[in-house]
C-alpha positions in Angstrom: -38.4 -9.1 -33.8 -36.2 -9.2 -30.9 -33.5 -7.5 -30.8 -30.0 -9.1 -30.6 -28.4 -9.3 -27.6 -25.5 -7.6 -29.0 -26.9 -4.2 -30.2 -24.4 -2.2 -31.1 -25.2 1.8 -29.5 -23.5 4.5 -28.4 -23.9 6.6 -25.1 -23.7 10.1 -25.0 -22.5 12.4 -21.6 -20.6 15.3 -21.1 -17.7 15.9 -18.7 -17.9 17.9 -15.8 -17.1 21.7 -15.8 -17.0 24.7 -13.8 -20.1 26.8 -14.8 -18.9 30.3 -13.6 -15.4 29.9 -15.7 -15.3 27.4 -18.7 -16.6 27.8 -21.6 -16.5 24.5 -23.0 -16.5 20.9 -22.2 -15.7 17.6 -23.4 -18.7 15.2 -25.0 -17.8 11.7 -24.6 -19.4 9.1 -26.9 -19.3 5.3 -25.7 -20.0 2.1 -28.1 -21.1 -0.8 -26.5 -22.1 -4.3 -27.8 -25.3 -4.8 -25.2 -24.8 -4.1 -22.2 -21.2 -6.3 -21.7 -18.6 -4.9 -24.4 -17.2 -2.0 -24.7 -16.2 -1.3 -28.3 -14.7 2.3 -28.5 -14.8 5.7 -27.3 -15.3 9.1 -29.5 -15.2 12.5 -28.1 -15.2 16.2 -28.5 -15.7 19.8 -27.7 -18.8 21.5 -27.0 -19.8 25.0 -26.0 -21.4 25.1 -22.5 -24.9 26.8 -22.5 -24.1 26.7 -26.4 -26.3 25.6 -29.5 -23.4 23.4 -30.8 -23.7 19.6 -29.3 -26.5 17.9 -32.2 -23.9 19.2 -34.8 -21.0 17.7 -32.8 -22.7 14.7 -32.1 -23.9 14.0 -35.9 -20.4 14.8 -36.8 -18.8 11.6 -34.2 -21.3 9.4 -35.1 -21.2 9.5 -38.7 -17.5 9.7 -38.9 -17.2 6.5 -36.2 -15.9 3.6 -37.6 -18.7 1.5 -36.1 -21.3 3.9 -37.7 -22.9 1.4 -39.8 -24.1 -1.1 -37.2 -25.0 1.6 -34.6 -29.0 1.0 -33.7 -29.2 3.3 -31.3 -28.5 6.6 -30.0 -28.5 6.9 -26.2 -28.3 10.6 -24.2 -28.0 11.2 -20.7 -30.5 13.8 -20.6 -31.6 16.3 -23.4 -28.9 18.6 -23.0 -25.2 18.5 -22.0 -23.2 21.0 -21.2 -25.4 22.9 -19.0 -28.1 24.2 -21.5 -26.6 23.0 -24.7 -29.9 21.3 -26.0 -29.5 18.5 -28.5 -32.5 18.7 -30.9 -33.3 15.2 -31.0 -35.1 14.7 -34.3 -32.6 16.4 -36.3 -30.0 14.0 -34.5 -32.0 11.0 -35.6 -32.6 11.9 -39.1 -29.1 13.4 -40.4 -27.9 9.7 -38.9 -30.6 7.6 -39.6 -30.4 6.2 -36.1 -33.2 6.0 -33.2 -32.7 8.0 -30.2 -33.0 7.3 -26.6 -33.3 9.9 -24.4 -32.6 8.1 -20.5 -33.4 10.0 -17.5 -32.8 9.2 -14.0 -35.3 11.3 -12.4 -39.1 12.9 -13.7 -37.4 16.1 -14.7 -39.1 19.8 -13.5 -40.3 20.8 -17.1 -42.0 24.4 -15.6 -37.8 24.6 -13.6 -36.2 24.8 -17.2 -38.5 26.6 -19.1 -38.2 29.3 -16.2 -34.8 29.2 -16.7 -34.1 29.5 -20.3 -36.6 32.1 -20.5 -34.1 34.1 -17.2 -31.1 33.2 -19.3 -32.4 34.9 -22.6 -32.7 31.5 -24.3 -36.1 31.0 -24.9 -35.7 29.3 -28.5 -34.5 26.0 -26.6 -37.8 25.6 -25.3 -38.8 24.2 -28.8 -36.0 21.9 -28.7 -37.5 20.4 -25.1 -41.0 19.9 -26.4 -39.7 18.5 -29.7 -38.2 15.3 -28.0 -41.4 14.4 -27.4 -43.4 12.9 -24.4 -41.4 11.1 -21.3 -42.3 7.8 -20.1 -41.2 5.6 -17.3 -39.8 2.1 -18.4 -38.4 0.1 -16.0 -36.8 2.2 -13.2 -35.8 5.6 -15.6 -37.7 8.0 -17.6 -37.4 8.4 -21.6 -38.2 10.4 -24.7 -37.7 8.4 -27.3 -37.7 9.0 -31.7 -38.2 6.7 -34.3 -38.4 4.0 -31.5 -41.3 1.9 -30.3 -42.4 1.8 -26.3 -41.3 -2.0 -26.7 -38.3 -1.3 -28.3 -37.2 1.3 -26.0 -37.5 -1.1 -23.2 -35.7 -4.1 -25.0 -32.6 -1.9 -25.6 -32.8 -0.9 -21.7 -32.9 -4.4 -20.6 -30.0 -5.2 -22.7 -27.7 -2.5 -21.7 -28.3 -1.3 -18.1 -26.3 -4.0 -16.6 -25.1 -2.7 -14.0 -27.4 -0.2 -13.0 -30.3 1.4 -14.2 -28.4 3.6 -16.3 -27.4 1.7 -20.0 -23.9 1.0 -19.8 -22.6 3.5 -22.1 -23.8 6.4 -20.2 -22.7 4.9 -17.3 -19.1 4.4 -18.4 -19.1 8.2 -20.8 -20.4 9.4 -17.4 -17.0 8.1 -15.2 -14.4 8.9 -18.1 -15.9 12.5 -18.0 -15.4 12.7 -14.2 -12.0 11.0 -14.4 -10.6 13.4 -17.0 -11.8 16.6 -15.5 -11.7 16.2 -11.7 -8.8 13.2 -11.8 -11.5 10.9 -10.2 -14.8 9.8 -10.9 -17.5 10.3 -7.8 -21.0 10.6 -7.4 -23.4 8.2 -9.5 -22.8 7.0 -12.8 
C-alpha cells in the first residue's frame, strides 16, 4: 500500500559546535508533512561525544504533540554531537516508529572504528553495527530500521523536494547553523 504524500515525519540534526571548547550542543527535530509543509520544531541539549542522544530523541518524540501521526524518524547520519552515537534499534523500539538514517556520502566505517578506538570509545562500535547494512537509495545512502527498501525509497521520494536530503533534515541543519553561527552556511 503506497504511503500518503503528506506522511508526517520528524528529522533530527545537531547544531554546529566548537569541538575544542564546547561540551554540549543543540539537537533539533523538525516535523514535516511530506516534503512540503513544516509543522513544528522540537529541540534539546545533547552532550558532545556523549551517550544521551538516543534518550533525548526518544523523549522529544514521545512528548511531541505530533507523535501519534509520526510515521518515520529521519536521522542525518548515525551520530550527532561528534560521537554521540544513536542506538537506532532502541529509538525505533521505544518510540514504535521506524527509523531511516540518511547519509549523503558513503561513510568510511574503518576510519570511524579507528577514531572510536583512539578515543577509547570502542563500546560505541556496537551501536554502529546495530544499525544494519548501508544501501544506496536514489542519490543518498541509508540504513533502515523497521522499514522495507521500498518504504525507504518511497519516504525519500516524498520528502526530498529541494535536494537529495529529506526536507526535515535539510531544515534542521539550517536552523542549527543559523542559531549557533548567526547564519546558515555550507551544504544543507
